[in-house]
TORVO-806940 format. One line per 5 residues: their letters; for each residue y, x, z of C-alpha. Coordinates in pm, 1 decimal, m for minus. Example, Ala and Ser with C-alpha at 12.3 -4.5 7.8 and 13.67 -1.06 7.14 Angstrom:
as> m450.0,1230.0,780.0 ~ m106.0,1367.0,714.0
END
This chain:
xxxxx> 2901.9,2571.2,m893.1 ~ 2693.8,2817.4,m690.6 ~ 2322.4,2810.3,m640.6 ~ 2207.6,2550.7,m386.8 ~ 1896.6,2631.5,m185.0
xxxxx> 1698.7,2423.0,56.4 ~ 1379.7,2459.4,255.4 ~ 1146.8,2218.3,426.8 ~ 1129.7,2346.7,781.1 ~ 909.4,2078.8,930.4
xxxxx> 744.3,1745.7,872.9 ~ 702.2,1443.7,1092.3 ~ 575.6,1089.5,1067.1 ~ 659.9,746.5,1195.1 ~ 508.0,408.5,1118.8
xxxxx> 681.8,90.2,1227.9 ~ 482.2,m124.5,1470.9 ~ 491.9,m446.7,1269.6 ~ 201.8,m476.7,1024.2 ~ 225.6,m729.3,741.6
xxxxx> m116.6,m833.6,612.8 ~ m199.7,m970.3,270.8 ~ m292.9,m1300.4,431.7 ~ 51.6,m1328.6,590.4 ~ 219.8,m1221.3,266.7
xxxxx> 32.0,m1492.7,76.7 ~ 208.2,m1756.4,290.9 ~ 545.1,m1622.1,170.0 ~ 475.1,m1579.0,m202.3 ~ 221.4,m1714.5,m449.7
xxxxx> m50.4,m1449.2,m420.4 ~ m378.2,m1381.5,m242.9 ~ m551.6,m1095.3,m64.1 ~ m801.4,m1072.4,m349.9 ~ m529.1,m1041.8,m616.3
xxxxx> m336.0,m779.3,m419.5 ~ m648.9,m574.0,m348.6 ~ m769.6,m587.5,m709.8 ~ m429.7,m501.0,m862.7 ~ m264.9,m278.8,m602.5
xxxxx> m529.8,m183.9,m346.5 ~ m310.4,m246.0,m41.3 ~ m447.8,m437.5,257.4 ~ m159.8,m396.6,504.9 ~ 188.1,m248.5,512.5
xxxxx> 410.9,m136.1,799.8 ~ 745.9,m314.7,805.2 ~ 1051.6,m193.1,992.9 ~ 1217.9,m483.4,1167.8 ~ 1548.6,m487.5,1348.0
xxxxx> 1917.1,m521.8,1284.7 ~ 2082.5,m207.9,1149.5 ~ 1771.2,10.9,1129.3 ~ 1646.8,182.3,817.7 ~ 1511.9,509.4,686.1
xxxxx> 1737.8,717.3,911.7 ~ 1587.9,537.7,1214.4 ~ 1237.8,621.8,1095.2 ~ 1340.2,982.1,1028.1 ~ 1480.6,1016.7,1379.3
xxxxx> 1161.3,871.0,1528.6 ~ 948.4,1107.0,1319.3 ~ 1160.2,1402.5,1430.8 ~ 1135.4,1300.0,1796.3 ~ 758.4,1278.3,1772.1
xxxxx> 729.5,1609.5,1586.5 ~ 960.2,1781.6,1833.9 ~ 757.9,1657.3,2133.4 ~ 443.0,1817.4,1988.8 ~ 606.6,2158.0,1958.9
END
């Protein structure tokens, strides 16, 4: 097999709108904000919601945003 080369030609970012807090998470599983903060250090997380969307959706949104800047 021949040599495979790749290059990063740009970067972008996208954060889903929905924010899941530790307080909300503690209603779903047996945990608390204090435990999560002391063990993991995370207060909130962005969650992608929607049928049939995933990392490719976020990549496309990041690309669109990056492209509009340039």
